[in-house]
C-alpha positions as YAML, in Angstrom:
chain: A
units: angstrom
residues:
- id: 1
  name: MET
  ca: [30.79, -61.87, 45.56]
- id: 2
  name: THR
  ca: [32.81, -58.82, 44.59]
- id: 3
  name: VAL
  ca: [32.55, -55.25, 43.72]
- id: 4
  name: PHE
  ca: [34.73, -53.21, 40.85]
- id: 5
  name: ALA
  ca: [38.21, -51.97, 42.65]
- id: 6
  name: PRO
  ca: [38.70, -48.97, 41.44]
- id: 7
  name: THR
  ca: [35.41, -47.46, 43.35]
- id: 8
  name: LEU
  ca: [37.48, -47.82, 46.38]
- id: 9
  name: GLY
  ca: [39.24, -44.65, 45.34]
- id: 10
  name: VAL
  ca: [36.22, -42.72, 46.37]
- id: 11
  name: LEU
  ca: [36.68, -44.23, 49.83]
- id: 12
  name: TRP
  ca: [40.64, -43.23, 49.62]
- id: 13
  name: ARG
  ca: [39.68, -39.62, 49.09]
- id: 14
  name: GLN
  ca: [36.98, -39.31, 51.21]
- id: 15
  name: LEU
  ca: [39.47, -40.28, 54.32]
- id: 16
  name: GLU
  ca: [42.18, -38.29, 53.21]
- id: 17
  name: SER
  ca: [39.45, -35.41, 53.28]
- id: 18
  name: TYR
  ca: [38.93, -36.13, 57.18]
- id: 19
  name: GLY
  ca: [42.61, -35.92, 57.72]
- id: 20
  name: ILE
  ca: [43.12, -39.60, 57.79]
- id: 21
  name: ASP
  ca: [45.53, -41.79, 56.35]
- id: 22
  name: PRO
  ca: [43.62, -44.43, 54.52]
- id: 23
  name: ARG
  ca: [46.96, -46.70, 53.80]
- id: 24
  name: PRO
  ca: [46.59, -48.30, 57.28]
- id: 25
  name: LEU
  ca: [43.08, -49.26, 57.01]
- id: 26
  name: PHE
  ca: [43.17, -50.86, 53.39]
- id: 27
  name: VAL
  ca: [46.34, -52.66, 54.25]
- id: 28
  name: GLU
  ca: [44.39, -54.10, 57.64]
- id: 29
  name: GLU
  ca: [41.71, -55.46, 55.10]
- id: 30
  name: GLY
  ca: [44.35, -57.01, 52.91]
- id: 31
  name: ILE
  ca: [43.33, -54.30, 50.09]
- id: 32
  name: ASP
  ca: [46.56, -53.73, 48.35]
- id: 33
  name: PRO
  ca: [46.17, -49.82, 47.25]
- id: 34
  name: GLU
  ca: [47.49, -50.37, 43.77]
- id: 35
  name: THR
  ca: [44.20, -52.20, 43.10]
- id: 36
  name: LEU
  ca: [42.47, -48.81, 43.02]
- id: 37
  name: PHE
  ca: [44.23, -48.19, 39.66]
- id: 38
  name: ASP
  ca: [43.67, -51.42, 37.98]
- id: 39
  name: GLN
  ca: [40.79, -51.26, 35.97]
- id: 40
  name: GLY
  ca: [40.65, -55.43, 36.23]
- id: 41
  name: ALA
  ca: [40.77, -55.69, 39.85]
- id: 42
  name: ARG
  ca: [37.78, -56.77, 42.18]
- id: 43
  name: ILE
  ca: [37.40, -56.83, 46.25]
- id: 44
  name: SER
  ca: [35.40, -59.09, 48.33]
- id: 45
  name: ILE
  ca: [32.19, -57.26, 49.15]
- id: 46
  name: GLN
  ca: [32.84, -58.48, 52.64]
- id: 47
  name: LYS
  ca: [36.18, -56.52, 52.96]
- id: 48
  name: TYR
  ca: [34.65, -53.55, 51.23]
- id: 49
  name: GLN
  ca: [32.12, -53.32, 53.65]
- id: 50
  name: ARG
  ca: [34.14, -54.04, 56.65]
- id: 51
  name: LEU
  ca: [36.47, -51.11, 55.09]
- id: 52
  name: ASP
  ca: [33.53, -48.82, 54.74]
- id: 53
  name: LEU
  ca: [32.16, -49.28, 58.30]
- id: 54
  name: LYS
  ca: [35.86, -48.73, 59.96]
- id: 55
  name: ALA
  ca: [36.06, -45.49, 57.72]
- id: 56
  name: ALA
  ca: [32.46, -44.04, 58.80]
- id: 57
  name: GLU
  ca: [33.26, -44.89, 62.56]
- id: 58
  name: GLN
  ca: [37.05, -43.28, 62.07]
- id: 59
  name: SER
  ca: [35.54, -40.25, 60.48]
- id: 60
  name: GLY
  ca: [32.82, -39.46, 63.14]
- id: 61
  name: ASP
  ca: [30.82, -37.80, 60.67]
- id: 62
  name: PRO
  ca: [27.04, -39.23, 60.57]
- id: 63
  name: PHE
  ca: [26.52, -38.07, 56.83]
- id: 64
  name: PHE
  ca: [29.57, -40.32, 56.01]
- id: 65
  name: GLY
  ca: [27.37, -42.10, 53.47]
- id: 66
  name: LEU
  ca: [26.14, -39.14, 51.49]
- id: 67
  name: LYS
  ca: [29.39, -37.36, 51.69]
- id: 68
  name: GLY
  ca: [30.91, -39.77, 49.59]
- id: 69
  name: ALA
  ca: [29.58, -38.33, 46.62]
- id: 70
  name: GLU
  ca: [31.75, -35.42, 47.24]
- id: 71
  name: HIS
  ca: [34.88, -37.18, 45.99]
- id: 72
  name: PHE
  ca: [33.04, -39.74, 43.50]
- id: 73
  name: ARG
  ca: [33.51, -39.42, 39.56]
- id: 74
  name: PRO
  ca: [32.12, -41.20, 37.02]
- id: 75
  name: ALA
  ca: [35.53, -42.57, 35.98]
- id: 76
  name: HIS
  ca: [35.76, -44.66, 39.47]
- id: 77
  name: LEU
  ca: [33.40, -46.78, 37.45]
- id: 78
  name: GLY
  ca: [35.94, -47.40, 34.38]
- id: 79
  name: SER
  ca: [34.58, -47.49, 30.96]
- id: 80
  name: LEU
  ca: [30.95, -47.92, 32.14]
- id: 81
  name: GLY
  ca: [31.68, -44.34, 34.03]
- id: 82
  name: VAL
  ca: [33.16, -42.79, 30.71]
- id: 83
  name: ALA
  ca: [30.23, -44.12, 28.91]
- id: 84
  name: TRP
  ca: [27.54, -42.58, 31.20]
- id: 85
  name: LEU
  ca: [29.54, -39.14, 30.84]
- id: 86
  name: ALA
  ca: [28.81, -39.54, 26.95]
- id: 87
  name: SER
  ca: [25.44, -40.45, 26.91]
- id: 88
  name: SER
  ca: [23.35, -38.28, 25.04]
- id: 89
  name: SER
  ca: [20.48, -38.42, 27.45]
- id: 90
  name: LEU
  ca: [19.78, -39.20, 31.33]
- id: 91
  name: ARG
  ca: [17.52, -42.19, 30.09]
- id: 92
  name: THR
  ca: [20.52, -43.91, 27.95]
- id: 93
  name: ALA
  ca: [22.67, -43.10, 30.53]
- id: 94
  name: PHE
  ca: [20.42, -45.21, 32.95]
- id: 95
  name: GLN
  ca: [19.78, -47.69, 30.85]
- id: 96
  name: ARG
  ca: [23.59, -48.46, 30.48]
- id: 97
  name: LEU
  ca: [24.16, -47.96, 34.14]
- id: 98
  name: SER
  ca: [21.15, -50.55, 34.59]
- id: 99
  name: ARG
  ca: [22.34, -53.04, 31.80]
- id: 100
  name: TYR
  ca: [25.70, -53.26, 33.27]
- id: 101
  name: ALA
  ca: [25.03, -52.68, 36.99]
- id: 102
  name: GLN
  ca: [26.98, -56.27, 37.34]
- id: 103
  name: VAL
  ca: [30.30, -54.50, 36.74]
- id: 104
  name: ILE
  ca: [29.81, -52.52, 39.97]
- id: 105
  name: GLN
  ca: [28.66, -55.54, 41.98]
- id: 106
  name: GLU
  ca: [27.62, -59.09, 40.41]
- id: 107
  name: LYS
  ca: [24.03, -58.95, 42.06]
- id: 108
  name: LEU
  ca: [23.35, -55.46, 41.73]
- id: 109
  name: ILE
  ca: [20.05, -54.50, 40.26]
- id: 110
  name: ILE
  ca: [18.96, -50.93, 39.14]
- id: 111
  name: ASP
  ca: [15.60, -51.54, 37.69]
- id: 112
  name: LEU
  ca: [13.72, -48.48, 35.23]
- id: 113
  name: GLU
  ca: [10.27, -47.82, 35.17]
- id: 114
  name: GLU
  ca: [8.19, -45.00, 33.98]
- id: 115
  name: ASP
  ca: [4.43, -44.18, 34.57]
- id: 116
  name: GLY
  ca: [3.67, -41.59, 32.31]
- id: 117
  name: ARG
  ca: [4.89, -38.39, 34.45]
- id: 118
  name: PHE
  ca: [7.94, -39.99, 36.27]
- id: 119
  name: PHE
  ca: [10.97, -42.28, 35.77]
- id: 120
  name: LYS
  ca: [11.97, -44.23, 38.22]
- id: 121
  name: VAL
  ca: [15.12, -45.98, 39.39]
- id: 122
  name: ALA
  ca: [14.82, -48.59, 42.02]
- id: 123
  name: ILE
  ca: [18.45, -49.88, 43.38]
- id: 124
  name: ASP
  ca: [18.52, -53.19, 45.05]
- id: 125
  name: ALA
  ca: [22.19, -54.50, 46.15]
- id: 126
  name: GLN
  ca: [20.56, -58.05, 46.79]
- id: 127
  name: THR
  ca: [23.16, -58.78, 49.66]
- id: 128
  name: PRO
  ca: [23.10, -58.39, 53.28]
- id: 129
  name: LEU
  ca: [24.94, -55.19, 54.43]
- id: 130
  name: LEU
  ca: [26.78, -54.34, 57.70]
- id: 131
  name: ASN
  ca: [25.38, -50.63, 57.44]
- id: 132
  name: GLU
  ca: [22.40, -50.48, 55.24]
- id: 133
  name: ARG
  ca: [22.33, -46.67, 56.17]
- id: 134
  name: ILE
  ca: [25.91, -45.95, 54.62]
- id: 135
  name: ARG
  ca: [25.48, -48.26, 51.63]
- id: 136
  name: GLU
  ca: [21.88, -46.64, 50.78]
- id: 137
  name: ASP
  ca: [23.13, -43.15, 51.37]
- id: 138
  name: GLY
  ca: [25.94, -43.73, 49.30]
- id: 139
  name: GLN
  ca: [23.99, -45.22, 46.39]
- id: 140
  name: LEU
  ca: [21.65, -42.28, 45.82]
- id: 141
  name: ALA
  ca: [24.18, -39.48, 46.82]
- id: 142
  name: ALA
  ca: [26.69, -41.27, 43.95]
- id: 143
  name: LEU
  ca: [23.39, -41.15, 41.65]
- id: 144
  name: ILE
  ca: [22.57, -37.34, 42.32]
- id: 145
  name: LYS
  ca: [26.30, -36.65, 41.66]
- id: 146
  name: MET
  ca: [26.17, -38.52, 38.36]
- id: 147
  name: CYS
  ca: [23.30, -36.73, 37.08]
- id: 148
  name: ARG
  ca: [24.54, -33.51, 38.10]
- id: 149
  name: THR
  ca: [27.82, -34.02, 36.41]
- id: 150
  name: ILE
  ca: [26.22, -34.55, 32.98]
- id: 151
  name: ALA
  ca: [22.89, -32.76, 33.22]
- id: 152
  name: GLY
  ca: [23.91, -29.79, 35.32]
- id: 153
  name: LYS
  ca: [24.63, -28.54, 38.77]
- id: 154
  name: ASP
  ca: [20.87, -27.26, 39.29]
- id: 155
  name: PHE
  ca: [19.47, -30.78, 38.52]
- id: 156
  name: LYS
  ca: [17.32, -32.12, 41.06]
- id: 157
  name: PRO
  ca: [15.23, -35.31, 41.34]
- id: 158
  name: VAL
  ca: [11.38, -35.43, 41.89]
- id: 159
  name: LYS
  ca: [12.01, -37.47, 44.99]
- id: 160
  name: VAL
  ca: [14.42, -39.75, 46.65]
- id: 161
  name: CYS
  ca: [13.12, -42.63, 48.89]
- id: 162
  name: PHE
  ca: [15.03, -44.50, 51.49]
- id: 163
  name: ARG
  ca: [14.24, -48.06, 52.85]
- id: 164
  name: GLN
  ca: [15.99, -47.05, 56.28]
- id: 165
  name: GLU
  ca: [14.22, -45.37, 58.83]
- id: 166
  name: GLU
  ca: [14.09, -41.47, 59.49]
- id: 167
  name: PRO
  ca: [17.37, -40.70, 61.09]
- id: 168
  name: ALA
  ca: [17.28, -37.56, 63.63]
- id: 169
  name: ASP
  ca: [18.94, -35.25, 61.57]
- id: 170
  name: THR
  ca: [17.88, -35.00, 58.15]
- id: 171
  name: GLY
  ca: [19.03, -31.76, 57.22]
- id: 172
  name: TYR
  ca: [22.00, -32.88, 55.13]
- id: 173
  name: TYR
  ca: [19.52, -34.67, 53.15]
- id: 174
  name: TYR
  ca: [17.47, -32.35, 51.78]
- id: 175
  name: GLU
  ca: [20.60, -29.68, 51.44]
- id: 176
  name: LEU
  ca: [22.26, -32.77, 49.06]
- id: 177
  name: PHE
  ca: [19.02, -33.92, 46.98]
- id: 178
  name: ARG
  ca: [16.92, -30.27, 46.96]
- id: 179
  name: CYS
  ca: [13.62, -32.61, 46.70]
- id: 180
  name: PRO
  ca: [11.02, -34.49, 48.81]
- id: 181
  name: VAL
  ca: [13.23, -36.91, 51.00]
- id: 182
  name: GLU
  ca: [10.98, -40.10, 51.74]
- id: 183
  name: PHE
  ca: [12.06, -42.72, 54.68]
- id: 184
  name: GLY
  ca: [10.63, -46.09, 55.45]
- id: 185
  name: ALA
  ca: [10.05, -46.59, 51.79]
- id: 186
  name: LYS
  ca: [9.70, -49.97, 50.38]
- id: 187
  name: HIS
  ca: [12.38, -49.76, 47.72]
- id: 188
  name: THR
  ca: [15.42, -47.34, 47.35]
- id: 189
  name: LEU
  ca: [14.10, -45.36, 44.64]
- id: 190
  name: PHE
  ca: [15.25, -42.21, 42.56]
- id: 191
  name: VAL
  ca: [12.17, -40.62, 40.77]
- id: 192
  name: ILE
  ca: [12.90, -38.00, 38.07]
- id: 193
  name: ALA
  ca: [10.39, -35.86, 36.20]
- id: 194
  name: LEU
  ca: [9.79, -37.62, 32.50]
- id: 195
  name: GLY
  ca: [10.45, -34.59, 30.66]
- id: 196
  name: GLU
  ca: [13.81, -34.26, 32.10]
- id: 197
  name: VAL
  ca: [15.15, -37.85, 30.88]
- id: 198
  name: ASP
  ca: [15.28, -37.40, 27.46]
- id: 199
  name: LYS
  ca: [16.66, -33.73, 27.08]
- id: 200
  name: ARG
  ca: [19.95, -34.06, 24.89]
- id: 201
  name: LEU
  ca: [22.79, -33.62, 26.95]
- id: 202
  name: THR
  ca: [25.27, -31.20, 25.77]
- id: 203
  name: GLY
  ca: [28.98, -32.65, 25.70]
- id: 204
  name: SER
  ca: [27.53, -36.00, 24.87]
- id: 205
  name: ASN
  ca: [29.47, -38.20, 22.36]
- id: 206
  name: ASP
  ca: [27.92, -41.17, 20.99]
- id: 207
  name: GLN
  ca: [30.69, -42.46, 19.50]
- id: 208
  name: LEU
  ca: [32.66, -42.35, 22.94]
- id: 209
  name: ALA
  ca: [29.64, -43.94, 24.50]
- id: 210
  name: ARG
  ca: [29.76, -46.79, 22.30]
- id: 211
  name: LEU
  ca: [33.34, -47.32, 22.32]
- id: 212
  name: ASN
  ca: [33.35, -47.56, 26.14]
- id: 213
  name: GLU
  ca: [29.87, -49.85, 26.20]
- id: 214
  name: HIS
  ca: [31.62, -52.39, 24.07]
- id: 215
  name: ILE
  ca: [34.89, -52.25, 26.39]
- id: 216
  name: VAL
  ca: [31.96, -52.96, 29.34]
- id: 217
  name: VAL
  ca: [30.52, -55.99, 27.21]
- id: 218
  name: LYS
  ca: [34.20, -57.09, 26.50]
- id: 219
  name: TYR
  ca: [35.14, -56.92, 30.01]
- id: 220
  name: LEU
  ca: [32.02, -58.80, 31.35]
- id: 221
  name: ALA
  ca: [32.86, -61.33, 28.71]
- id: 222
  name: HIS
  ca: [36.30, -61.68, 29.88]
- id: 223
  name: ARG
  ca: [35.35, -61.85, 33.43]
- id: 224
  name: GLU
  ca: [33.29, -64.83, 32.90]
- id: 225
  name: LYS
  ca: [33.66, -67.10, 29.98]
- id: 226
  name: ALA
  ca: [30.23, -68.66, 30.75]
- id: 227
  name: ASP
  ca: [28.43, -65.66, 30.25]
- id: 228
  name: ILE
  ca: [27.03, -66.61, 26.60]
- id: 229
  name: LEU
  ca: [24.71, -63.48, 26.62]
- id: 230
  name: ASN
  ca: [27.58, -61.00, 27.02]
- id: 231
  name: ARG
  ca: [29.75, -62.88, 24.53]
- id: 232
  name: VAL
  ca: [27.01, -62.88, 22.08]
- id: 233
  name: LYS
  ca: [26.41, -59.27, 22.18]
- id: 234
  name: ALA
  ca: [30.03, -58.11, 22.01]
- id: 235
  name: ALA
  ca: [30.25, -60.07, 19.03]
- id: 236
  name: ILE
  ca: [27.12, -58.82, 17.42]
- id: 237
  name: ILE
  ca: [28.38, -55.10, 18.15]
- id: 238
  name: ASP
  ca: [31.77, -55.72, 16.70]
- id: 239
  name: LYS
  ca: [29.75, -56.85, 13.10]
- id: 240
  name: LEU
  ca: [26.95, -54.49, 13.14]
- id: 241
  name: SER
  ca: [28.42, -51.84, 11.28]
- id: 242
  name: SER
  ca: [30.47, -54.49, 8.79]
- id: 243
  name: GLY
  ca: [26.62, -55.44, 7.40]
- id: 244
  name: GLY
  ca: [28.10, -59.29, 8.16]
- id: 245
  name: VAL
  ca: [25.90, -59.52, 11.33]
- id: 246
  name: SER
  ca: [24.43, -63.26, 11.14]
- id: 247
  name: GLU
  ca: [23.82, -66.23, 13.40]
- id: 248
  name: ALA
  ca: [26.62, -68.16, 11.56]
- id: 249
  name: SER
  ca: [29.28, -65.23, 11.64]
- id: 250
  name: VAL
  ca: [28.58, -64.52, 15.29]
- id: 251
  name: ALA
  ca: [28.88, -68.13, 16.05]
- id: 252
  name: GLU
  ca: [32.29, -68.44, 14.10]
- id: 253
  name: SER
  ca: [33.71, -65.52, 16.33]
- id: 254
  name: LEU
  ca: [32.88, -67.20, 19.21]
- id: 255
  name: HIS
  ca: [34.48, -70.37, 17.60]
- id: 256
  name: MET
  ca: [31.14, -72.33, 18.11]
- id: 257
  name: THR
  ca: [28.78, -73.88, 15.71]
- id: 258
  name: PRO
  ca: [25.47, -71.66, 15.25]
- id: 259
  name: ARG
  ca: [23.28, -75.19, 16.85]
- id: 260
  name: ASN
  ca: [25.89, -74.86, 19.86]
- id: 261
  name: MET
  ca: [25.48, -70.95, 20.33]
- id: 262
  name: HIS
  ca: [21.49, -71.54, 19.56]
- id: 263
  name: ARG
  ca: [21.62, -74.08, 22.39]
- id: 264
  name: LYS
  ca: [23.41, -72.07, 24.87]
- id: 265
  name: LEU
  ca: [21.36, -69.26, 24.35]
- id: 266
  name: GLN
  ca: [18.12, -71.41, 24.90]
- id: 267
  name: LYS
  ca: [19.22, -72.16, 28.31]
- id: 268
  name: GLU
  ca: [19.52, -68.34, 28.78]
- id: 269
  name: ALA
  ca: [15.66, -68.04, 27.51]
- id: 270
  name: THR
  ca: [16.76, -65.77, 24.85]
- id: 271
  name: SER
  ca: [17.99, -65.98, 20.98]
- id: 272
  name: PHE
  ca: [20.27, -64.91, 18.65]
- id: 273
  name: LYS
  ca: [17.46, -63.03, 16.69]
- id: 274
  name: VAL
  ca: [16.21, -61.76, 20.44]
- id: 275
  name: LEU
  ca: [19.63, -60.34, 21.47]
- id: 276
  name: LEU
  ca: [20.22, -58.58, 17.67]
- id: 277
  name: THR
  ca: [16.77, -56.54, 17.86]
- id: 278
  name: GLU
  ca: [17.48, -55.39, 21.37]
- id: 279
  name: ILE
  ca: [20.99, -54.06, 20.59]
- id: 280
  name: ARG
  ca: [19.77, -52.50, 17.30]
- id: 281
  name: ARG
  ca: [16.71, -51.02, 19.18]
- id: 282
  name: GLU
  ca: [18.83, -49.35, 21.97]
- id: 283
  name: LEU
  ca: [21.71, -48.20, 19.46]
- id: 284
  name: ALA
  ca: [18.91, -46.72, 17.03]
- id: 285
  name: GLN
  ca: [17.30, -44.76, 19.97]
- id: 286
  name: GLN
  ca: [20.58, -43.16, 20.55]
- id: 287
  name: TYR
  ca: [21.46, -42.42, 17.10]
- id: 288
  name: ILE
  ca: [18.43, -40.88, 16.31]
- id: 289
  name: GLN
  ca: [19.18, -38.35, 18.84]
- id: 290
  name: ASP
  ca: [22.31, -37.26, 17.26]
- id: 291
  name: ARG
  ca: [21.30, -35.15, 14.11]
- id: 292
  name: THR
  ca: [24.88, -35.34, 13.02]
- id: 293
  name: LYS
  ca: [23.90, -38.75, 11.41]
- id: 294
  name: THR
  ca: [21.68, -39.37, 8.50]
- id: 295
  name: LEU
  ca: [19.12, -42.26, 8.32]
- id: 296
  name: THR
  ca: [21.30, -43.52, 5.75]
- id: 297
  name: GLU
  ca: [24.15, -43.36, 8.23]
- id: 298
  name: ILE
  ca: [22.12, -44.85, 11.32]
- id: 299
  name: SER
  ca: [20.75, -47.93, 8.87]
- id: 300
  name: PHE
  ca: [24.51, -48.51, 7.82]
- id: 301
  name: LEU
  ca: [25.47, -48.76, 11.56]
- id: 302
  name: LEU
  ca: [23.02, -50.94, 12.45]
- id: 303
  name: GLY
  ca: [23.32, -53.35, 9.70]
- id: 304
  name: PHE
  ca: [20.22, -53.01, 7.71]
- id: 305
  name: SER
  ca: [21.10, -53.18, 3.75]
- id: 306
  name: GLU
  ca: [18.19, -50.27, 3.22]
- id: 307
  name: VAL
  ca: [16.85, -47.34, 4.94]
- id: 308
  name: SER
  ca: [13.24, -48.56, 4.07]
- id: 309
  name: SER
  ca: [14.29, -51.58, 6.17]
- id: 310
  name: PHE
  ca: [15.56, -49.56, 9.39]
- id: 311
  name: SER
  ca: [12.50, -47.08, 9.09]
- id: 312
  name: ARG
  ca: [10.17, -50.18, 9.00]
- id: 313
  name: ALA
  ca: [11.93, -51.91, 12.19]
- id: 314
  name: TYR
  ca: [12.09, -48.54, 13.88]
- id: 315
  name: LYS
  ca: [8.71, -47.88, 13.71]
- id: 316
  name: GLY
  ca: [7.84, -51.65, 14.70]
- id: 317
  name: TRP
  ca: [10.09, -50.55, 17.98]
- id: 318
  name: THR
  ca: [8.48, -47.44, 18.89]
- id: 319
  name: GLY
  ca: [5.52, -46.80, 17.02]
- id: 320
  name: HIS
  ca: [7.04, -43.76, 15.03]
- id: 321
  name: PRO
  ca: [8.96, -43.86, 11.84]
- id: 322
  name: PRO
  ca: [12.54, -42.30, 12.37]
- id: 323
  name: SER
  ca: [12.11, -38.94, 10.54]
- id: 324
  name: GLU
  ca: [8.68, -38.61, 12.93]
- id: 325
  name: ALA
  ca: [10.91, -39.40, 15.75]
- id: 326
  name: ARG
  ca: [13.55, -36.96, 15.10]
- id: 327
  name: GLN
  ca: [10.49, -34.25, 14.62]
- id: 328
  name: ILE
  ca: [9.09, -35.26, 17.90]
- id: 329
  name: LEU
  ca: [12.72, -34.78, 19.78]
- id: 330
  name: ALA
  ca: [13.31, -31.36, 17.98]
...
């Protein structure tokens, strides 16, 4: 199991802030510092955890995990981080983070739920941790930093929940999150008011977000040639706006027959039609928030031959025609 190597840049910067030379620690774990700048490099999670633990011990800082966020930049997540920065809303940003969490760590799961009042982000690393507190502190601190980067420095969640037991000193937790903090919870949870997640974010750029999301899909497909889902998704995104997206054209671009691709997708409990619909629905919800795009342009970008076809599809996905959806968002 591995983690995305450039994320270690946060740890490097944090050690330097304590006046500690990071190089000896990295070399001791057999990690070449140059991998921090390699967008294709990955580090074993065991090395990462040992390095994190040694760094925390040398710092002597009881809030080491939380304070890593001071040095975190979305760009430490590569193209996924850039797609986050360009997202049109917190919802689309978290959807990307959830969809491509395996870029960060193969077994990382980020689940999204909402109940009519709150938007809930649950994190599960699905791997034993050498120090759960450091990792959990780091995960939630990184989320608050990422949210404030795109939603503004005054952003605060409704609540954050930690699985760890309550530490003796909780002062910095409240200072950082500026909201109720729950310890001993069943899940690591980041809770946002539902009214906050769909606000249009200034500085968003749908074209830049799509471009980098495409790079992420390509990265995943390249890493794991057997990952038929990401390979098909990448091909669909490639062909959508050309109007030539079909099961046959996608299969041909992947150098396989439609029947072979169909069989491989069946093993993943999905189909070309399901993946095409999922991608169209997700992209449509992003595009509809961009008022610079007409419904005709959106229809074209999604590979529909007519606006009426897109309108029917969108209403089927959301319960509202696209014109009405734009009025609701106004």
